[in-house]
C-alpha positions in Angstrom: -7.4 53.1 -6.3 -4.3 51.9 -8.2 -3.8 48.2 -8.7 -0.2 47.2 -7.8 1.8 45.7 -10.6 -0.8 46.7 -13.2 1.8 47.9 -15.7 3.5 44.5 -15.4 0.3 42.6 -16.1 -0.5 44.9 -19.1 3.0 44.1 -20.6 2.6 40.4 -20.0 -0.9 40.5 -21.6 0.6 42.2 -24.7 3.3 39.5 -25.1 1.5 36.4 -23.8 -1.7 34.9 -25.2 -3.4 31.6 -25.1 -3.2 31.3 -28.8 0.6 31.6 -28.8 0.7 28.9 -26.1 -1.4 26.6 -28.2 0.6 27.2 -31.3 3.8 26.4 -29.3 2.2 23.2 -27.9 1.0 22.0 -31.4 4.4 22.7 -32.9 6.5 21.1 -30.2 4.2 18.7 -28.3 6.3 15.6 -29.1 9.5 17.2 -27.9 7.8 18.6 -24.8 6.3 15.2 -23.9 9.6 13.5 -24.5 11.4 16.1 -22.2 8.7 15.5 -19.5 9.1 11.8 -19.8 12.9 12.1 -19.6 12.6 14.3 -16.5 10.3 11.9 -14.7 12.5 8.9 -15.7 15.6 10.7 -14.5 14.0 11.6 -11.2 12.8 8.0 -10.7 16.3 6.7 -11.5 18.0 9.1 -9.1 15.5 8.2 -6.4 16.0 4.5 -6.9 19.8 4.9 -6.9 19.7 7.1 -3.8 17.4 4.7 -1.9 19.4 1.6 -2.8 23.0 2.7 -2.7 23.2 5.9 -0.7 21.3 5.0 2.5 23.0 5.9 5.7 22.2 4.7 9.2 23.8 6.3 12.2 24.6 4.0 15.1 21.6 5.1 17.0 19.2 4.6 14.1 20.7 1.2 13.5 20.2 0.2 17.1 16.6 1.5 17.0 15.9 -0.6 13.9 17.4 -3.7 15.4 15.4 -3.3 18.6 12.1 -2.7 16.8 12.7 -5.7 14.5 13.4 -7.9 17.5 10.3 -6.7 19.2 8.1 -7.3 16.2 9.6 -10.8 15.6 9.1 -11.7 19.3 5.5 -10.5 19.2 4.8 -12.5 16.0 6.3 -15.6 17.5 4.1 -15.3 20.6 1.0 -14.8 18.5 2.0 -17.8 16.3 2.3 -20.0 19.4 -1.2 -18.9 20.6 -2.7 -19.8 17.2 -1.0 -23.2 17.1 -2.3 -24.0 20.7 -5.8 -23.0 19.7 -5.6 -25.2 16.6 -4.4 -28.1 18.6 -7.3 -27.7 21.0 -9.7 -27.6 18.1 -8.1 -30.7 16.6 -8.5 -32.6 19.9 -12.1 -31.5 20.1 -12.8 -32.8 16.6 -11.0 -36.1 17.2 -13.6 -37.2 19.8 -16.4 -38.7 17.9 -19.9 -38.0 19.3 -21.9 -41.0 20.5 -25.3 -41.1 18.8 -28.0 -42.4 21.2 -30.9 -42.7 18.8 -30.8 -44.5 15.4 -32.6 -42.1 13.0 -32.4 -44.6 10.1 -33.9 -47.5 11.9 -37.1 -45.8 12.9 -36.9 -46.5 16.6 -39.1 -44.3 18.7 -41.2 -43.0 15.8 -45.0 -43.4 15.4 -46.8 -43.8 12.1 -48.9 -41.0 10.7 -52.7 -41.4 10.9 
């Protein structure tokens, strides 16, 4: 059985080796790291520019965004009103002072130990 592209792999093996790659890395690693850093920085800058200055909304997308924003704001306002009402109910409950029927500091209704 003949392996497809076997001659290609044999030619690549003759010209390519791990040792040559390591020599290339040790010789040019500063420049390779700088090029990689510059590529990542360039991509980040382009992505930032595109997201800030080149966004485009069609009329339909703009309408969907406004509708969803309005729904979220209305929902949050309703939830806020519920929380405020519950806090007011708690405050009313805590404003009423309980009436203590027994004086625990005076010793009324206690019997001495034998």
